[in-house]
TIZAVEX-621553 format. One line per 8 residues: number of its first residue (from 0); their letters; for each residue x, y, z of C-alpha. Coordinates in Angstrom, 3 decimals. Each point is the difference from the previous one (the first is absolute). Example, Ala and Ser with C-alpha at 12.3 -4.5 7.8 and 13.67 -1.06 7.14 Angstrom:
// TIZAVEX-621553
0	AS	12.300,-4.500,7.800; 1.370,3.440,-0.660
***
This chain:
// TIZAVEX-621553
0	MHKPVLYK	-2.022,-72.204,-15.334; 2.882,1.353,2.398; -0.048,4.041,0.194; 2.701,1.443,1.954; -1.351,3.356,2.225; 1.172,2.949,-0.269; 1.415,-0.732,-3.234; 0.502,3.920,-1.916
8	ELINFFKG	0.798,1.324,3.833; 2.414,-1.913,0.656; 1.903,0.160,-3.702; 0.045,3.488,0.471; 1.886,0.337,3.039; 2.800,-2.014,-1.972; 0.007,2.354,-2.895; 3.695,1.705,-0.367
16	IENGIIVD	1.583,-3.242,1.308; 1.730,-0.835,-3.009; 2.418,-3.118,-0.580; 0.006,-0.442,3.724; -0.373,-3.009,2.164; -3.400,-0.765,1.256; -1.633,-2.575,2.661; -3.315,-0.961,-0.197
24	CTGGGGGH	-0.296,-2.047,4.037; -2.996,-1.464,-1.143; -0.344,-1.458,-3.372; -3.676,-1.983,0.000; -1.225,-0.420,-3.267; 2.477,2.779,-1.481; -2.450,3.021,-1.059; 2.120,2.414,1.423
32	AEGILREI	3.176,-1.359,-1.190; -1.529,0.175,-3.458; -0.629,3.251,-0.208; 3.627,1.232,1.893; 1.640,-1.773,-2.887; -2.065,1.336,-2.585; -0.098,3.638,0.878; 2.665,0.507,2.582
40	KPEKLIII	2.719,-2.148,-2.162; 2.120,-0.795,3.575; 3.702,-1.322,-0.992; -1.033,-2.641,2.350; -3.343,-1.387,1.644; 0.401,-2.726,2.908; -3.204,-1.278,0.677; -0.520,-1.577,3.907
48	DRDEDAVK	-2.558,-2.409,1.056; -0.491,-2.314,2.774; -2.241,-2.123,-1.672; 1.481,-3.404,-2.464; -2.875,0.516,-2.411; 0.672,3.564,-0.234; 3.623,-0.436,-0.973; -0.668,-2.693,-2.389
56	RLKKKFDG	-3.011,1.946,-1.784; 1.772,3.104,0.222; 3.637,-1.557,-1.397; -2.409,-1.392,-3.017; -1.479,3.543,-0.677; 3.033,2.015,0.000; 2.143,-3.191,-1.611; 2.155,2.174,-2.681
64	FSNVEVCK	0.126,3.073,1.871; 3.968,0.451,0.552; -0.720,2.715,2.871; -2.318,-1.753,1.750; 1.371,-2.226,2.983; -3.233,-1.947,1.706; 1.472,-1.223,3.589; -1.907,-2.091,2.240
72	SNFADVDK	0.236,1.589,3.736; -2.077,2.319,2.666; 0.400,3.099,-0.630; 0.734,0.649,3.363; 4.045,-1.502,-1.043; -0.069,2.637,-2.873; 3.290,1.257,0.833; 1.361,-3.680,-0.093
80	VITSLGID	-1.737,-1.051,-3.472; 1.991,3.695,-1.290; 3.595,-0.824,1.264; -0.825,-3.581,-1.534; -0.040,1.529,-3.368; 2.906,2.167,0.360; -1.824,3.398,0.754; 0.449,2.697,3.028
88	KVDGLYAD	-3.036,1.744,-0.629; -2.771,0.749,-1.809; -1.462,3.173,-2.362; -4.358,-1.251,1.211; -1.809,-2.410,1.764; -3.344,-0.615,0.136; -2.364,-2.571,2.417; -3.517,-0.959,-0.449
96	FGISNFHL	-1.197,-1.150,2.977; -3.111,-1.698,-1.327; -0.996,-3.578,-0.385; 0.324,-0.919,-3.625; -2.962,-1.272,-1.875; 1.848,-3.242,-0.736; -0.119,-0.966,3.395; -3.994,1.059,0.025
104	QDSQRGFS	-0.328,-2.199,-3.203; 1.727,-3.043,1.298; -2.388,-1.564,2.632; 2.668,-2.549,1.243; 2.068,2.889,1.207; -2.803,0.512,2.354; -0.048,3.890,-0.315; -3.704,1.014,-0.723
112	FRKNGPLD	-2.722,-0.640,2.086; -2.116,-0.244,-3.053; 1.368,-3.616,-1.625; 0.120,-2.856,1.924; 3.512,-1.298,0.563; 2.207,-1.150,2.744; 0.889,2.867,2.773; 4.010,0.805,-0.877
120	MRMDKEIE	0.291,3.483,-0.773; 4.143,-0.026,-0.218; 1.391,2.272,-2.352; 3.267,-2.231,-0.010; -0.933,-3.759,0.067; 3.147,-0.646,1.647; -1.251,1.177,3.299; -1.911,-2.161,2.461
128	LTAEKIVN	-2.728,1.764,1.722; -3.222,-0.253,-1.436; -3.452,1.818,0.566; -1.648,-3.177,0.508; 2.786,-0.546,2.835; -0.808,3.397,1.878; -3.761,-0.537,-0.452; -0.172,-3.696,1.609
136	EYSVETLK	3.323,0.463,2.646; 0.095,3.321,0.984; -1.706,0.999,3.320; -3.327,2.472,-0.242; 2.502,2.850,1.466; 2.507,-0.430,-2.354; -2.649,0.208,-2.952; -1.530,3.006,1.069
144	NIFKKFGE	2.761,1.810,0.522; 1.166,-1.341,-3.929; -3.334,1.441,-1.441; -0.058,2.921,2.175; 4.097,1.131,-0.575; 0.046,-0.933,-3.544; -3.797,0.554,-1.487; -1.282,2.477,2.071
152	ERFADRVA	-2.564,-1.965,0.455; -2.450,1.075,2.658; -1.958,-2.983,0.624; 3.231,-1.770,0.441; -1.288,-1.848,3.325; -3.017,-1.153,-1.351; 1.567,-1.388,-3.186; 2.796,-1.795,2.142
160	EAIAKSRL	-3.048,-1.642,2.379; -1.617,-0.970,-3.186; 3.325,-1.962,-1.069; 0.648,-1.950,3.132; -3.817,-1.129,0.402; 0.061,-1.138,-3.693; 3.462,-1.766,0.159; -1.262,-1.968,2.937
168	NKRITTTL	-1.933,-1.669,-2.178; 1.917,-0.425,-2.855; 3.335,1.409,-1.760; -0.552,2.916,-1.803; 1.808,-1.044,-3.597; -0.800,2.363,-2.566; -0.786,3.627,-0.829; -3.722,-0.171,-0.558
176	ELADIVKK	-0.319,-1.857,3.561; 2.027,2.917,1.543; -1.990,2.559,-1.880; -3.457,-0.780,1.392; 1.270,-0.144,3.185; 0.874,3.375,-0.080; -2.832,0.865,-1.956; -2.325,-1.067,2.702
184	AIPERYHK	1.904,1.193,2.955; -0.313,3.452,-1.218; -3.752,1.458,0.362; -1.711,0.590,-3.339; -0.308,3.637,0.596; 4.015,0.795,-0.163; 0.111,-2.004,-3.507; 0.907,2.760,-2.387
192	PGIHPATK	-1.470,-0.337,-4.201; 2.903,-1.345,-1.884; 2.870,-1.025,2.606; -0.717,-3.146,1.512; -0.042,-0.506,3.763; 2.968,-1.756,0.035; 2.649,2.375,-1.692; 1.671,0.893,2.968
200	VFMALRIF	0.310,-3.025,1.537; 1.567,-1.584,-3.088; 2.175,2.997,-0.123; 1.116,-0.487,3.668; 0.793,-3.554,-0.555; 2.129,0.660,-3.491; 1.871,2.919,1.505; 1.011,-1.430,3.493
208	INNELESI	0.895,-3.929,-1.677; 2.310,1.862,-2.855; 1.188,2.672,2.955; -0.665,2.519,-2.632; 0.387,3.294,2.393; 3.547,-1.283,0.853; 0.651,-0.615,-3.282; -1.220,3.903,-0.978
216	ESLLKKIP	2.120,1.409,2.961; 3.489,-1.645,-0.710; -0.563,0.976,-3.632; -1.015,3.618,1.039; 3.139,0.041,2.139; 2.272,-0.928,-2.518; -1.117,2.611,-2.955; 2.692,3.158,1.254
224	SIIKKGGV	2.901,-2.705,-0.713; -0.353,-1.496,-2.992; -2.526,2.872,-2.059; 2.782,2.857,-2.036; -0.345,3.476,0.486; -3.051,1.184,-2.333; -1.317,-3.663,0.304; -4.233,-0.366,0.218
232	VAFISFHS	-1.391,-2.596,2.656; -3.949,-0.909,-0.643; -2.006,-2.036,2.431; -3.783,-0.930,-0.697; -1.614,-1.185,3.266; -3.606,-1.196,0.430; -0.240,-0.333,3.357; 0.225,2.808,2.752
240	LEDRLVKE	2.798,-1.653,2.025; 2.290,-0.310,-3.143; -0.765,3.537,-0.858; 0.571,1.126,3.343; 3.406,-1.648,-0.191; 1.056,1.627,-3.580; -1.203,3.251,1.388; 1.740,-0.037,3.535
248	YLQFYEKD	3.165,-1.250,-2.129; 0.139,2.966,-2.389; -1.031,2.551,2.134; 3.264,-1.346,2.386; 2.319,-0.005,-2.884; -1.223,3.579,-1.119; 0.663,1.610,3.374; 4.162,1.866,0.700
256	CVCPPEYP	-1.306,-0.316,3.472; -1.391,-1.930,2.391; 1.169,1.850,3.445; -2.675,0.516,2.570; -1.346,3.284,-0.266; 0.941,0.987,3.698; 4.343,-0.345,-1.525; 0.712,3.943,-1.150
264	VCRCDKVK	2.574,-1.438,-2.357; -0.329,-2.835,-2.196; 2.373,-2.890,1.679; -1.170,-2.759,-2.611; 1.856,-1.325,-2.889; -2.714,-0.306,-2.088; 0.212,1.010,-3.883; -3.244,0.282,-2.169
272	EFKILTKK	0.351,-2.805,-1.964; -3.221,0.149,-2.807; -2.403,2.209,-0.689; -3.328,-1.396,0.076; -2.199,0.720,-3.412; -3.450,-0.587,0.990; -0.782,2.371,3.155; -3.726,-2.056,-0.301
280	PVVPSKEE	-0.001,-3.856,-1.435; -1.182,-0.634,-3.704; -3.116,-1.605,-0.012; -1.568,-1.791,-3.399; -2.066,1.758,-2.019; -4.275,-0.680,0.113; 0.960,-2.001,-3.155; 2.431,-1.689,1.271
288	ISENPLSR	-1.879,-1.189,2.436; -2.897,-0.894,-2.193; 2.456,-2.141,-2.371; 1.563,-1.493,2.673; -2.084,-0.247,3.231; 3.318,-1.506,2.403; 1.992,3.226,-0.942; -2.761,1.936,2.412
296	SAKMRVGK	1.979,-0.036,3.133; 3.672,1.020,-1.758; 2.084,2.529,1.138; 3.508,0.883,-1.394; 2.316,1.872,1.664; 3.614,1.847,-1.907; 3.288,1.109,1.290; 3.173,1.012,-1.779
304	RL	3.006,-0.223,1.353; 2.612,3.181,0.989
***
């Protein structure tokens, strides 16, 4: 069952935008989109997803909704998507950067360390780089860097070396093979209850393969030019690197001066473009976490265009 994270909280921030144009940057299972359509009633809802399977599912789900447009694209190209629809600016935009339940449930996509499947992890099947290629062909040093940078895995060195040793005997081709190698490489006393030891390594590979951080940064750079005055943006992150990007961009857009403190007068042309509506990120309630453990690390930040 697909459960959209921070569903009620997200919907509440969009109340007040009536008959507007809203962009769902990460369609996924369509849970957030369903709520927006039912409770906000936008004039138009543009749903973007880079995964062909998700696009087919979303088109089927919202077939018959004349105000819904489903587009296959990376949300990094959100400006091109809305321009292609003859739209200049929109009234609202949201993105949920987490992995979809559909990806985790489909073992053939290779995202889950609990189900056996090929080491794939591509969100868009048109890209060539797979987790299998990285795990078997990238240098130990590169693997260490990927696990450290994108997974913040403290045992990155041990995991990379264990992978290198294992692949000497046989090519690593399945998710359960990799999960087992990672599990054995991380000392047992550091195995946390309820969290698989391979979680961070799988996340790091997924983020690296799909250029997720670069896509998020590209999206964040474009929001001032595509959001109308009074429009709302909301971003749900599941990883500290994603959340940091969102936080830093929104904080920068909220400033009306970026001159060095030693300047006696302001010389920059910076104007305040957004007001942050969430001084602290919104996190799931205990009830939501108990119903949907995958929501436990979610953080939502929201801004309003000035």
